[in-house]
C-alpha positions as CSV (number, residue, x, y, z in Angstrom):
1,M,0.0,0.0,0.0
2,E,2.9,2.4,0.7
3,L,4.1,1.9,-2.8
4,L,0.7,3.0,-4.1
5,G,1.0,6.0,-1.9
6,F,4.4,6.9,-3.4
7,V,3.1,6.5,-6.9
8,A,0.0,8.7,-6.2
9,G,2.2,11.3,-4.6
10,C,4.7,11.3,-7.4
11,L,1.9,11.7,-10.0
12,T,0.5,14.6,-8.0
13,L,4.0,16.1,-7.7
14,L,4.7,15.8,-11.4
15,T,1.7,18.0,-12.2
16,Y,3.6,20.9,-10.5
17,V,7.0,20.3,-12.1
18,P,6.3,21.8,-15.5
19,Q,4.8,25.0,-14.0
20,A,7.7,25.3,-11.6
21,I,10.3,24.9,-14.3
22,K,8.5,27.4,-16.5
23,T,8.1,30.0,-13.7
24,I,11.7,29.6,-12.5
25,T,13.2,30.0,-15.9
26,T,10.9,32.8,-17.2
27,K,10.3,34.6,-13.9
28,K,6.8,35.3,-15.2
29,T,3.8,34.7,-12.9
30,R,1.3,37.3,-14.2
31,D,-1.3,34.7,-15.1
32,L,-1.0,32.7,-11.9
33,S,-3.4,33.2,-9.0
34,L,-1.7,34.4,-5.8
35,L,-4.5,32.8,-3.7
36,T,-4.1,29.5,-5.5
37,L,-0.3,29.5,-4.8
38,I,-0.9,30.3,-1.1
39,L,-3.5,27.6,-0.8
40,L,-1.3,25.0,-2.6
41,S,1.7,25.7,-0.5
42,S,-0.4,25.7,2.8
43,G,-2.2,22.5,1.8
44,A,1.1,20.8,1.0
45,L,2.6,21.9,4.2
46,A,-0.4,20.6,6.1
47,W,0.0,17.2,4.4
48,V,3.7,17.2,5.3
49,I,2.9,17.7,9.0
50,Y,0.1,15.1,8.8
51,G,2.4,12.6,7.1
52,I,5.1,13.1,9.6
53,G,2.7,12.7,12.5
54,K,1.2,9.5,11.1
55,H,4.6,8.1,10.0
56,L,3.5,8.0,6.3
57,P,6.7,8.7,4.2
58,A,4.7,8.6,0.9
59,V,2.7,11.5,2.2
60,W,5.3,13.7,3.7
61,V,8.1,13.1,1.2
62,T,6.1,13.9,-1.9
63,N,4.3,16.8,-0.3
64,S,7.6,18.3,0.9
65,I,8.6,18.6,-2.7
66,V,5.2,19.9,-3.8
67,C,5.5,22.5,-0.9
68,L,9.0,23.5,-2.0
69,L,7.8,23.9,-5.6
70,G,4.8,25.9,-4.6
71,L,6.8,28.2,-2.3
72,S,9.3,28.7,-5.1
73,I,6.6,29.8,-7.5
74,L,5.0,31.9,-4.7
75,A,8.3,33.7,-4.0
76,I,8.7,34.6,-7.6
77,K,5.1,35.8,-7.8
78,L,5.6,38.0,-4.7
79,Q,8.9,39.4,-6.1
80,E,7.2,40.2,-9.4
81,K,4.3,41.9,-7.6
82,N,6.7,44.1,-5.7
83,T,8.7,45.3,-8.7
């Protein structure tokens, strides 16, 4: 069952990778919703905490990466907004 959790987590994670790569390379976030980025990052962080608390590596490992990607995009969005 843990393997299925890792597969599911990796598939979810892979949905954010193209957006993160594009955002990091272009530094353009105009069309991205600030609220969505905040909710994504907060939700992923909550899953990390939950996964650690329940000792579920498939949950906390994959969501840690999702959280980092979301925070990276969010940071670029906030920088762009302040310039």
